[in-house]
N, C-alpha and C positions, 0 to 999 in steps of 0.2 A: 283980478282978487292975488294980493300977493297971499305970503305963507304967513300961516300965523301954525300956534301952540296950541295944540285941540286935547285939553283936559275934561276929561268923562269920566264917569262912575256907570258901571254897567250892574244890572242885576237881574234876575230872574223874577221873572212874572208871572202873581201864587191864586190869582184870580180875574173875576173880567168885569170888576167894579171900576175898570181905569176907562172902556169904552163909553158908560153913562158921563164921568168925566173930558171926552175928549174932545175938542175944539173944531176937525178936522180928522182924515183920513185920507191915504193915497198914497195904491197902487205904485209899488217899486220894481224897477229889473237892472241886474246891475251884474256885470260880469268883471275878472279879472285878466289884464293884457300881462300883469307880471305880479307876482304875489312872496319875490324873498322877502326877508326878512326885512332890509337895508328901504327896500323901496316894495310898497304895495303899488299898481297902477289899476283905478277902475275906473269903470267907462257905466254909466249908468243915464236910465229912460226914470224919470218921474211927472206925474202930468201932463205928458207932452217934452218934457223940455228934454233935453242930455244934458250932462256934465262930463266932466271927464277929471280926474280925481287922483292925485298923486300924495301917498303916507308915508313916512319916515319911519325907522322904528322905533318901538316904544320903546320908552326909561323903566329901568328892570321891573316898578312895581306897574308897571302897567296904565299909568293915570295917564301918562301927557307922550305928545311924540308929534312930528310934524308933520302939519297939512295944508296942500295947496287944493285948490278945488274951482274951475272956469265952465263955465255954460259953455256948451258947443250946439252947433243944430242937432235936432230931432233927429233927421238922415243922418247925419254922420254917426249919433248914438249908438242908433239902429249897422250901419257898417261894422263899425268898430266889435260890436257884440259879437258877430257873425267872426269875428277874428278873436276869439277871447277862447284863453282854457276851457276846458269840459268845464260844465257844474255854475250852470248861470242863478244865481239868486233871487227867490222870488216872495215878495215877502207885502204887506200891508201896511202901512207906518200911522199911527192914532200918534195927533199931538196933542198931550197933556198938561195944560198951565199946573205948576206949582209954582208958589208965588211967584220971587224974581224967575223962574226957572221954568224951561220946559220940556219935560218928559217926555222922549219918543220910544213910544211900543212898538215895537215892530212882530205880526204875527206871522209868520213861516209860513207858506204853500208849498208843496212840490215835496221833493225827496225831504225838506227840512220841516216838515209837516209838524204838528205839534210842540214846536219850540217857540215860546213869545220871551222876548229880550225886552229890558226898557237899559237908555243911556240917559244919564240925563249931564250935559255940556257944564262944567263952569268956570267962573272966570280965572281962578285961581289953584294952585291944589291946597291951601288952607281955605276952599271955599267950604259953609256948612251949608245945607237942605234938608229939611224935617222930612222926613220921606213916608212917603201914605202906606196902608195897612196893605197895598196889595203887591208891592216887591217883596221878590221872597230873598235867596240867598244872594250875597252880593259875586259876583265872577268877574270882575275888574282885574286885568292881568291874564285870565284865564285864558291862553290861546286859539284853546278849543270852542267860545263862544265870539271870535272875528268872525267877522263874516267869508274874507278868504279863509279859511281854515272848512269855514262849513260849506262851501264849495265845493272839496275836495272832498272832505269827510264828510258826507249828510247824516244829520243829527237820527232819520231813521237806520241807520247802518249801527249806531254807537250797540254795546251794548252794557247794559242799566246795573249797577252795584244793586244788592237786596238789600242791604245796610239802612236803615229810619236814619232821613235826612241827607241822604246821597245819592236818591233815586235817578235825581240827573245825571248823577257822572258817569262819564263810560272809562270802560278796562282799557 
């Protein structure tokens, strides 16, 4: 696979209705060999298959960045996961069709339990999509919701704001 520009929007999920609409679900375990802003190197196991991914720095609005991904043998991914920085991400990914798009809903486990995020990959930065009612506040560009950040600062450790409408925001 060659590098491409990943363009996606990210949202908090506010309901369970996505589960009825999901066409598939899979467990994902991933760790990070590097997570400096200029390059994130991720190792992932999903459905018994291994992947190595390199992502570049996000644009200022957080909407896009360069991404390169290659499938690797699962045994290699398992070995590389042992070399990763502390803080492995464990989640179940549900795929939900949405017109010409697919919404990836991640239900986090372990130290990030309680967090449910959705990502919609777009074809261009001006691509529009009708959002389902179970999507909540948009968090595109908010680095706190990047998996690399969550691996170092688990959701369960966040302090929460008591202000209405911003219950999910850490201080």
